[in-house]
ZAVONU-98334 format. One record per residue (C-alpha): z, x negated, y; residue in one letter. Coordinates in steps of 0.001 Angstrom, whole numbers, plus 500000, padded with zeros to 6 digits. Layout:
<sites>
+--------+--------+--------+---------+
|     c3 |     c1 |     c2 | residuo |
+--------+--------+--------+---------+
|      Z |      X |      Y |       a |
...
+--------+--------+--------+---------+
</sites>
This chain:
<sites>
+--------+--------+--------+---------+
|     c3 |     c1 |     c2 | residuo |
+--------+--------+--------+---------+
| 193011 | 770522 | 636745 |       x |
| 195210 | 769298 | 639563 |       x |
| 198244 | 771383 | 640374 |       x |
| 198797 | 773011 | 643724 |       x |
| 202126 | 771223 | 644041 |       x |
| 200767 | 767729 | 643362 |       x |
| 197125 | 767564 | 644272 |       x |
| 195685 | 764029 | 644077 |       x |
| 194464 | 762598 | 647321 |       x |
| 190768 | 762376 | 647937 |       x |
| 188803 | 759358 | 649025 |       x |
| 185935 | 761275 | 650615 |       x |
| 183946 | 764510 | 650238 |       x |
| 180194 | 764964 | 650175 |       x |
| 178316 | 768164 | 651048 |       x |
| 175596 | 769628 | 648816 |       x |
| 173477 | 772576 | 649966 |       x |
| 170582 | 774446 | 648427 |       x |
| 168881 | 777149 | 650464 |       x |
| 167430 | 780536 | 649637 |       x |
| 165242 | 782095 | 652309 |       x |
| 164033 | 785694 | 652220 |       x |
| 160789 | 786075 | 654175 |       x |
| 159566 | 789589 | 654999 |       x |
| 155777 | 789497 | 654829 |       x |
| 153907 | 791246 | 657635 |       x |
| 151434 | 793240 | 655548 |       x |
| 150481 | 796680 | 656874 |       x |
| 151753 | 798441 | 653769 |       x |
| 154665 | 797841 | 651432 |       x |
| 154754 | 795791 | 648261 |       x |
| 154099 | 798558 | 645735 |       x |
| 153052 | 801547 | 647839 |       x |
| 150852 | 802541 | 650800 |       x |
| 153861 | 803375 | 652993 |       x |
| 153823 | 801493 | 656344 |       x |
| 155708 | 798211 | 656376 |       x |
| 158491 | 797860 | 658959 |       x |
| 157910 | 794076 | 659058 |       x |
| 154423 | 794641 | 660506 |       x |
| 154501 | 794574 | 664348 |       x |
| 152759 | 797960 | 664567 |       x |
| 155678 | 799693 | 662852 |       x |
| 158616 | 797783 | 664346 |       x |
| 161299 | 800061 | 665737 |       x |
| 160294 | 803102 | 663672 |       x |
| 162894 | 805873 | 663452 |       x |
| 165111 | 805685 | 660335 |       x |
| 163600 | 806930 | 657063 |       x |
| 160126 | 807528 | 658499 |       x |
| 158367 | 804726 | 656585 |       x |
| 159041 | 806244 | 653182 |       x |
| 156779 | 807785 | 650541 |       x |
| 157464 | 809085 | 647012 |       x |
| 157138 | 805587 | 645512 |       x |
| 159664 | 804058 | 647948 |       x |
| 162037 | 806994 | 647400 |       x |
| 161669 | 806535 | 643609 |       x |
| 160772 | 810168 | 642955 |       x |
| 160079 | 811042 | 639291 |       x |
| 156539 | 810408 | 638128 |       x |
| 155615 | 807818 | 640778 |       x |
| 154095 | 804487 | 639810 |       x |
| 153926 | 801180 | 641745 |       x |
| 150626 | 799492 | 642672 |       x |
| 150693 | 795822 | 643707 |       x |
| 149774 | 794780 | 647274 |       x |
| 147163 | 792029 | 646826 |       x |
| 147495 | 790761 | 650398 |       x |
| 151197 | 790058 | 649827 |       x |
| 150254 | 787860 | 646863 |       x |
| 147768 | 785948 | 649051 |       x |
| 150327 | 785444 | 651810 |       x |
| 152922 | 784202 | 649329 |       x |
| 150498 | 781753 | 647753 |       x |
| 149626 | 780302 | 651186 |       x |
| 153297 | 779635 | 651893 |       x |
| 153617 | 778064 | 648463 |       x |
| 150638 | 775785 | 649133 |       x |
| 152108 | 774778 | 652511 |       x |
| 155320 | 773776 | 650702 |       x |
| 153476 | 771703 | 648117 |       x |
| 154001 | 774174 | 645280 |       x |
| 151822 | 774767 | 642241 |       x |
| 150370 | 778286 | 642111 |       x |
| 150913 | 779770 | 638670 |       x |
| 147731 | 780963 | 636943 |       x |
| 149883 | 783659 | 635318 |       x |
| 153004 | 785335 | 636707 |       x |
| 154597 | 788666 | 636025 |       x |
| 156923 | 791313 | 637421 |       x |
| 160468 | 791925 | 636221 |       x |
| 163134 | 794510 | 636843 |       x |
| 166390 | 793185 | 638303 |       x |
| 168961 | 795848 | 637524 |       x |
| 171935 | 796544 | 639740 |       x |
| 173349 | 799505 | 641630 |       x |
| 173542 | 799677 | 645398 |       x |
| 173214 | 802721 | 647671 |       x |
| 170119 | 801347 | 649449 |       x |
| 168259 | 800611 | 646189 |       x |
| 166628 | 803955 | 645293 |       x |
| 165364 | 803044 | 641806 |       x |
| 168571 | 801405 | 640654 |       x |
| 166591 | 798199 | 640117 |       x |
| 164546 | 795784 | 642210 |       x |
| 161057 | 794692 | 641203 |       x |
| 161082 | 790880 | 641330 |       x |
| 159836 | 787806 | 639458 |       x |
| 162279 | 786100 | 637126 |       x |
| 161047 | 783447 | 634683 |       x |
| 157386 | 783257 | 635773 |       x |
| 157269 | 783066 | 639602 |       x |
| 154057 | 782810 | 641617 |       x |
| 154902 | 779418 | 643199 |       x |
| 156990 | 776586 | 641779 |       x |
| 157698 | 772836 | 641671 |       x |
| 156973 | 771974 | 645284 |       x |
| 158316 | 769509 | 647825 |       x |
| 158209 | 769354 | 651597 |       x |
| 158870 | 766550 | 654069 |       x |
| 160386 | 767635 | 657376 |       x |
| 161708 | 765921 | 660468 |       x |
| 165166 | 765913 | 662027 |       x |
| 165595 | 766085 | 665828 |       x |
| 166111 | 762299 | 665982 |       x |
| 162792 | 761657 | 664219 |       x |
| 164307 | 760857 | 660824 |       x |
| 162283 | 762304 | 657950 |       x |
| 163772 | 764098 | 654944 |       x |
| 162300 | 765546 | 651754 |       x |
| 163429 | 768730 | 650034 |       x |
| 162350 | 769970 | 646628 |       x |
| 161103 | 773554 | 646335 |       x |
| 162184 | 775009 | 643001 |       x |
| 160258 | 778257 | 643369 |       x |
| 158919 | 780884 | 645730 |       x |
| 158689 | 784297 | 644139 |       x |
| 157659 | 787751 | 645304 |       x |
| 159830 | 790835 | 645210 |       x |
| 160536 | 793991 | 647173 |       x |
| 163227 | 794305 | 649812 |       x |
| 166051 | 796820 | 649645 |       x |
| 166892 | 799468 | 652221 |       x |
| 169559 | 798986 | 654847 |       x |
| 173035 | 800416 | 655308 |       x |
| 174439 | 801369 | 658702 |       x |
| 177991 | 802245 | 659603 |       x |
| 177688 | 803996 | 662936 |       x |
| 175794 | 806960 | 664307 |       x |
| 173134 | 806697 | 667040 |       x |
| 174771 | 805878 | 670351 |       x |
| 177370 | 803664 | 668692 |       x |
| 179583 | 806512 | 667478 |       x |
| 181898 | 805630 | 664607 |       x |
| 181096 | 807015 | 661159 |       x |
| 183452 | 807041 | 658180 |       x |
| 180743 | 806677 | 655561 |       x |
| 177541 | 804648 | 655260 |       x |
| 174099 | 805655 | 656518 |       x |
| 171104 | 804724 | 654369 |       x |
| 167798 | 803810 | 656026 |       x |
| 164955 | 803256 | 653548 |       x |
| 162417 | 801970 | 656079 |       x |
| 162924 | 798419 | 654813 |       x |
| 162921 | 799407 | 651125 |       x |
| 159796 | 798146 | 649397 |       x |
| 158882 | 795599 | 652079 |       x |
| 157133 | 792573 | 650497 |       x |
| 159711 | 789828 | 650305 |       x |
| 159022 | 786188 | 649487 |       x |
| 162125 | 784315 | 648328 |       x |
| 161887 | 780546 | 648787 |       x |
| 164457 | 778611 | 646744 |       x |
| 165039 | 774928 | 647496 |       x |
| 166668 | 772257 | 645381 |       x |
| 170222 | 771313 | 646440 |       x |
| 168883 | 768370 | 648442 |       x |
| 170529 | 768991 | 651818 |       x |
| 173538 | 766892 | 652771 |       x |
| 174306 | 768269 | 656241 |       x |
| 174056 | 771459 | 658272 |       x |
| 171600 | 769689 | 660576 |       x |
| 169172 | 769132 | 657691 |       x |
| 169346 | 772781 | 656619 |       x |
| 168710 | 774065 | 660136 |       x |
| 165794 | 771658 | 660650 |       x |
| 164113 | 772829 | 657436 |       x |
| 164816 | 776503 | 658205 |       x |
| 163191 | 776103 | 661621 |       x |
| 160198 | 774343 | 660055 |       x |
| 159773 | 777079 | 657442 |       x |
| 159814 | 779726 | 660169 |       x |
| 157140 | 777784 | 662062 |       x |
| 155022 | 777523 | 658894 |       x |
| 155237 | 781247 | 658178 |       x |
| 154374 | 782143 | 661767 |       x |
| 151456 | 779703 | 661954 |       x |
| 150020 | 781131 | 658719 |       x |
| 150369 | 784648 | 660126 |       x |
| 152404 | 785863 | 657152 |       x |
| 155611 | 786720 | 659029 |       x |
| 156515 | 787555 | 662618 |       x |
| 159707 | 785508 | 662237 |       x |
| 161869 | 787600 | 664561 |       x |
| 165287 | 786698 | 663185 |       x |
| 167097 | 789496 | 665033 |       x |
| 164992 | 792010 | 663083 |       x |
| 165772 | 790386 | 659746 |       x |
| 162260 | 789048 | 659202 |       x |
| 163850 | 785928 | 657734 |       x |
| 167304 | 785797 | 656190 |       x |
| 168945 | 782538 | 655129 |       x |
| 171424 | 782149 | 652276 |       x |
| 172816 | 778624 | 651807 |       x |
| 174470 | 777757 | 648490 |       x |
| 177238 | 775335 | 649363 |       x |
| 179706 | 773169 | 647508 |       x |
| 181469 | 769849 | 647922 |       x |
| 181584 | 766748 | 645721 |       x |
| 185073 | 765315 | 646113 |       x |
| 185670 | 761678 | 645156 |       x |
| 189291 | 760954 | 644203 |       x |
| 191282 | 757772 | 644680 |       x |
| 190637 | 756742 | 641065 |       x |
| 186853 | 757010 | 641568 |       x |
| 186423 | 760238 | 639577 |       x |
| 184600 | 763216 | 641051 |       x |
| 185212 | 766959 | 641076 |       x |
| 182983 | 769694 | 642464 |       x |
| 184166 | 772793 | 644245 |       x |
| 182797 | 776205 | 643174 |       x |
| 179446 | 777104 | 644718 |       x |
| 179590 | 779634 | 647511 |       x |
| 176516 | 781576 | 648608 |       x |
| 176749 | 782798 | 652209 |       x |
| 174623 | 785936 | 652465 |       x |
| 172147 | 787275 | 654996 |       x |
| 172378 | 784817 | 657886 |       x |
| 169842 | 785754 | 660560 |       x |
| 170200 | 782973 | 663121 |       x |
| 170093 | 779186 | 663019 |       x |
| 173441 | 779124 | 664805 |       x |
| 174987 | 781199 | 662019 |       x |
| 173474 | 778910 | 659361 |       x |
| 174992 | 775855 | 661022 |       x |
| 178339 | 777560 | 661616 |       x |
| 178672 | 778871 | 658050 |       x |
| 177893 | 775507 | 656465 |       x |
| 180229 | 773579 | 658746 |       x |
| 183005 | 776103 | 658096 |       x |
| 182533 | 775931 | 654318 |       x |
| 182572 | 772127 | 654474 |       x |
| 186153 | 772323 | 655729 |       x |
| 187288 | 775431 | 653871 |       x |
| 186255 | 774306 | 650389 |       x |
| 188093 | 770992 | 650642 |       x |
| 191208 | 772766 | 651908 |       x |
| 190995 | 775330 | 649094 |       x |
| 190647 | 772622 | 646446 |       x |
| 193669 | 770815 | 647846 |       x |
| 195604 | 774083 | 647697 |       x |
| 194449 | 775568 | 644365 |       x |
| 192657 | 772826 | 642435 |       x |
| 189783 | 775195 | 641574 |       x |
| 186615 | 773399 | 640510 |       x |
| 183129 | 774521 | 639589 |       x |
| 182759 | 776276 | 636252 |       x |
| 181306 | 779341 | 634584 |       x |
| 182022 | 782505 | 636539 |       x |
| 183404 | 780586 | 639516 |       x |
| 180571 | 781259 | 641964 |       x |
| 181224 | 783613 | 644850 |       x |
| 179356 | 785198 | 647731 |       x |
| 180748 | 785265 | 651242 |       x |
| 179650 | 786801 | 654529 |       x |
| 179672 | 785246 | 657988 |       x |
| 181981 | 786646 | 660666 |       x |
| 180195 | 785676 | 663865 |       x |
| 183176 | 786604 | 666031 |       x |
| 185840 | 784610 | 664208 |       x |
| 183361 | 781926 | 663101 |       x |
| 184562 | 782042 | 659485 |       x |
| 183145 | 783080 | 656133 |       x |
| 184682 | 786089 | 654373 |       x |
| 184823 | 786671 | 650610 |       x |
| 182579 | 789532 | 649471 |       x |
| 182479 | 789341 | 645668 |       x |
| 182361 | 787047 | 642675 |       x |
| 178773 | 785935 | 642045 |       x |
| 176879 | 787425 | 639083 |       x |
| 175018 | 785203 | 636654 |       x |
| 171364 | 785922 | 635837 |       x |
| 172177 | 787740 | 632594 |       x |
| 174283 | 790266 | 634519 |       x |
| 171102 | 791664 | 636081 |       x |
| 169535 | 792468 | 632681 |       x |
| 166081 | 791225 | 633669 |       x |
| 163162 | 792547 | 631640 |       x |
| 159382 | 792795 | 632309 |       x |
| 158349 | 795783 | 634395 |       x |
| 156224 | 798038 | 632116 |       x |
| 154436 | 799742 | 635035 |       x |
| 152813 | 796644 | 636567 |       x |
| 150128 | 794314 | 635269 |       x |
| 150732 | 790547 | 635471 |       x |
| 149233 | 788450 | 638268 |       x |
| 146430 | 786196 | 637032 |       x |
| 144667 | 783838 | 639432 |       x |
| 142132 | 781051 | 638995 |       x |
| 141601 | 777709 | 640714 |       x |
| 138700 | 779001 | 642832 |       x |
| 140905 | 781736 | 644289 |       x |
| 143560 | 779173 | 645177 |       x |
| 141007 | 776920 | 646888 |       x |
| 139577 | 779834 | 648885 |       x |
| 143088 | 780591 | 650115 |       x |
| 143646 | 776951 | 650996 |       x |
| 140478 | 777050 | 653090 |       x |
| 141766 | 780083 | 655023 |       x |
| 145026 | 778395 | 656019 |       x |
| 145477 | 777422 | 659644 |       x |
| 146671 | 773986 | 660728 |       x |
| 150312 | 773618 | 659755 |       x |
| 153003 | 772890 | 662382 |       x |
| 153657 | 769316 | 661213 |       x |
| 149977 | 768363 | 661535 |       x |
| 149647 | 770139 | 664862 |       x |
| 152805 | 768452 | 666154 |       x |
| 151472 | 765014 | 665202 |       x |
| 148116 | 765743 | 666851 |       x |
| 149696 | 766875 | 670123 |       x |
| 151999 | 763857 | 670273 |       x |
| 149013 | 761576 | 669650 |       x |
| 147397 | 763160 | 672732 |       x |
| 150436 | 762105 | 674751 |       x |
| 152070 | 765523 | 675100 |       x |
| 155849 | 765142 | 675468 |       x |
| 158162 | 766127 | 672622 |       x |
| 159682 | 768856 | 674791 |       x |
| 156295 | 770372 | 675618 |       x |
| 155169 | 770145 | 671994 |       x |
| 158252 | 772069 | 670900 |       x |
| 157561 | 774789 | 673475 |       x |
| 153929 | 775090 | 672427 |       x |
| 154811 | 775361 | 668742 |       x |
| 157167 | 778268 | 669387 |       x |
| 154191 | 780632 | 669489 |       x |
| 151114 | 780042 | 667279 |       x |
| 148879 | 782064 | 669620 |       x |
| 149851 | 779811 | 672519 |       x |
| 148819 | 776839 | 670378 |       x |
| 145463 | 778480 | 669730 |       x |
| 144959 | 779043 | 673473 |       x |
| 145980 | 775460 | 674255 |       x |
| 143569 | 774124 | 671624 |       x |
| 140756 | 776212 | 673118 |       x |
| 141543 | 774728 | 676550 |       x |
| 141419 | 771203 | 675113 |       x |
| 137829 | 771714 | 673967 |       x |
| 136715 | 771663 | 677613 |       x |
| 138780 | 768623 | 678559 |       x |
| 138952 | 764895 | 677946 |       x |
| 141733 | 764006 | 675502 |       x |
| 143548 | 762149 | 678288 |       x |
| 144017 | 765482 | 680067 |       x |
| 146022 | 766944 | 677147 |       x |
| 149473 | 766228 | 678627 |       x |
| 148468 | 767622 | 682040 |       x |
| 147026 | 770742 | 680412 |       x |
| 150240 | 771326 | 678430 |       x |
| 152378 | 770818 | 681529 |       x |
| 150275 | 773177 | 683638 |       x |
| 150188 | 775832 | 680913 |       x |
| 153945 | 775713 | 680301 |       x |
| 154793 | 775780 | 684015 |       x |
| 152209 | 777595 | 686143 |       x |
| 150918 | 779543 | 683129 |       x |
| 154377 | 780614 | 681983 |       x |
| 155320 | 781621 | 685531 |       x |
| 152208 | 783781 | 685750 |       x |
| 152924 | 785337 | 682335 |       x |
| 156498 | 786184 | 683338 |       x |
| 155383 | 787792 | 686567 |       x |
| 152730 | 789866 | 684775 |       x |
| 155015 | 790740 | 681852 |       x |
| 152555 | 789423 | 679258 |       x |
| 152489 | 786715 | 676607 |       x |
| 151450 | 783232 | 677713 |       x |
| 148268 | 783287 | 675650 |       x |
| 147319 | 786631 | 677220 |       x |
| 147609 | 785851 | 680951 |       x |
| 144025 | 786903 | 681677 |       x |
| 142334 | 783569 | 682330 |       x |
| 139974 | 782393 | 679617 |       x |
| 140519 | 778992 | 678027 |       x |
| 137375 | 777775 | 679812 |       x |
| 138731 | 778912 | 683187 |       x |
| 142103 | 777292 | 682555 |       x |
| 140465 | 774034 | 681478 |       x |
| 138492 | 774130 | 684739 |       x |
| 141743 | 774524 | 686679 |       x |
| 143206 | 771505 | 684888 |       x |
| 140128 | 769432 | 685748 |       x |
| 140315 | 770380 | 689423 |       x |
| 144000 | 769527 | 689584 |       x |
| 143629 | 766252 | 687669 |       x |
| 140778 | 765072 | 689896 |       x |
| 142705 | 765976 | 693047 |       x |
| 140120 | 768555 | 694137 |       x |
| 142910 | 771138 | 694458 |       x |
| 146517 | 770372 | 695297 |       x |
| 149670 | 771334 | 693437 |       x |
| 150500 | 773933 | 696090 |       x |
| 147211 | 775738 | 695371 |       x |
| 147605 | 776099 | 691600 |       x |
| 149449 | 779439 | 691602 |       x |
| 146966 | 781134 | 693927 |       x |
| 143981 | 779778 | 692027 |       x |
| 145398 | 780774 | 688637 |       x |
| 146078 | 784295 | 689937 |       x |
| 142435 | 784548 | 690986 |       x |
| 141236 | 783354 | 687587 |       x |
| 143462 | 785852 | 685783 |       x |
| 142014 | 788678 | 687907 |       x |
| 138324 | 787801 | 687619 |       x |
| 135641 | 785966 | 685678 |       x |
| 134771 | 783244 | 688213 |       x |
| 134848 | 779609 | 687240 |       x |
| 137793 | 777612 | 688556 |       x |
| 135553 | 775691 | 690960 |       x |
| 133868 | 778818 | 692334 |       x |
| 137227 | 780539 | 692889 |       x |
| 138675 | 777457 | 694589 |       x |
| 135704 | 777303 | 696991 |       x |
| 135865 | 781028 | 697766 |       x |
| 139594 | 780830 | 698531 |       x |
| 139260 | 777640 | 700604 |       x |
| 141518 | 775696 | 698241 |       x |
| 139344 | 772594 | 697923 |       x |
| 141327 | 769670 | 699281 |       x |
| 139789 | 767863 | 702245 |       x |
| 139311 | 764171 | 701440 |       x |
| 138211 | 763141 | 704971 |       x |
| 140463 | 760185 | 705856 |       x |
| 139708 | 760515 | 709592 |       x |
| 140774 | 764154 | 709604 |       x |
| 143817 | 763363 | 707442 |       x |
| 144896 | 760616 | 709850 |       x |
| 144616 | 763053 | 712752 |       x |
| 146905 | 765538 | 711010 |       x |
| 149353 | 762734 | 710170 |       x |
| 149439 | 761498 | 713777 |       x |
| 150204 | 765008 | 714997 |       x |
| 152882 | 765530 | 712339 |       x |
| 154627 | 762249 | 713178 |       x |
| 154575 | 763064 | 716897 |       x |
| 156060 | 766510 | 716253 |       x |
| 158780 | 765151 | 713942 |       x |
| 160011 | 762026 | 715706 |       x |
| 163469 | 762030 | 714121 |       x |
| 162044 | 762398 | 710609 |       x |
| 159631 | 759534 | 711337 |       x |
| 162533 | 757367 | 712495 |       x |
| 164461 | 758190 | 709304 |       x |
| 161486 | 757208 | 707152 |       x |
| 161153 | 753909 | 709056 |       x |
| 164837 | 753311 | 708280 |       x |
| 164179 | 753804 | 704542 |       x |
| 165371 | 757419 | 704306 |       x |
| 162309 | 758688 | 702463 |       x |
| 163899 | 762100 | 701866 |       x |
| 162834 | 762868 | 705424 |       x |
| 159226 | 762466 | 704322 |       x |
| 159127 | 766115 | 703235 |       x |
| 159184 | 767404 | 706817 |       x |
| 156208 | 765273 | 707844 |       x |
| 154172 | 766058 | 704717 |       x |
| 154968 | 769736 | 705207 |       x |
| 153650 | 769578 | 708755 |       x |
| 150429 | 767949 | 707532 |       x |
| 149928 | 770640 | 704891 |       x |
| 150574 | 773384 | 707442 |       x |
| 148093 | 771904 | 709884 |       x |
| 145460 | 771598 | 707141 |       x |
| 145973 | 775131 | 705860 |       x |
| 146988 | 773659 | 702519 |       x |
| 143727 | 771802 | 702045 |       x |
| 145032 | 768269 | 702537 |       x |
| 145833 | 766069 | 699553 |       x |
| 149618 | 765940 | 699669 |       x |
| 149841 | 762784 | 697535 |       x |
| 147319 | 760973 | 699708 |       x |
| 149116 | 762155 | 702844 |       x |
| 152410 | 760792 | 701572 |       x |
| 150910 | 757387 | 700801 |       x |
| 149270 | 757102 | 704242 |       x |
| 152455 | 758230 | 706029 |       x |
| 154483 | 755574 | 704195 |       x |
| 151881 | 752952 | 705036 |       x |
| 151902 | 754029 | 708675 |       x |
| 155686 | 754119 | 709046 |       x |
| 156507 | 751209 | 706778 |       x |
| 159112 | 753147 | 704726 |       x |
| 159980 | 752307 | 701134 |       x |
| 157810 | 754062 | 698537 |       x |
+--------+--------+--------+---------+
</sites>
């Protein structure tokens, strides 16, 4: 082991990261009881200790009963990650003491997990593809939660225990140590969140702890003589934002090399540690030395039967799975939708479903225009109404009709907001509403020329500027045409004819 006083110089250092992700499943009830589940949207924000029953509180004489829906949800995630679904898995007791763990042990899966031996290919922001191995994805129950201040932000000397989260179905996804940068970890974490949300197994609200990320980080240091040493593995606990994941990994990349240069400590038995992330100081903080598996005294839970599934059950589940984000992303891009718009659509699975329903009434070439209109006019309408984008009030058929009218030039861009508002408030078709509101653009060239002549006469200076090549002045003339037409003129056509008339640069 190198001494602190004469540490050999290093040639370079390489990062290795494996990731553990805890996914709270959005079942209505908890993993082993009928108590409401705080991870289900119906029970979000419940008052402390109100989602508790005798099983969750571990009262004497209570017995756990497995939540079958949680098993189904977990298997779907496993299938999405390329895992094998075990025909036989069992429940184990993981023994440790913590104030928010009522039983004094956690029901988990140790040596026979539900999902194992998977692999997933994901994409980095620059389009580069990476592959990560999935060691396992096992089911367990979540713990409660400790607080350290009273309602209203008042300081409290002790700790407050809230058992609302205790017993929540928790799927732990464990990757192989295949990541070599913080960027890769964040990209996979974002993809996993999108998968879980698209499958409907998790709401994925990181601020509520629906997904918690725990990277296991160490460095491979190559010395001047070509030999290698590895720093002790550090697990950074309970990160609930992608920014924190990136920050913790980047900090550990620097800190571990500096610590090795100072102390010479290398990986060995009993050398693992857990650290927390200080979001204010942007550093990791030592919490405790990491236990090994034998420290938890795992043994099979005597109160629960094993989980046995057959191939038919797995195939039925596979048939229930929605289109995964990677496939949906590729399909949208093939339609010509921009990368930026695709990313916005994929943020909310229900928006994707609405967009797909709109596409059924459109030619494939209209896909990009539909996405643009939905993410601009549709999002504006949703914000004004205080509703989700997929719930603005217009049916997919109505919205597709609006896209068709706009694409064909029957209605102008300035009429979209008014027409969409009408569609959201009633059940008319887009064409019928446009006719009733007088929003159909007039395509009479003789009438358009008359409006243009009047606009040029009324805006002589702007016309002179356009003739001189200052096309920014065009807006005043086009505006005058649109005002004279009551908004029914085709603005694009008006612009082209004005340019032709005045001889300005297009």
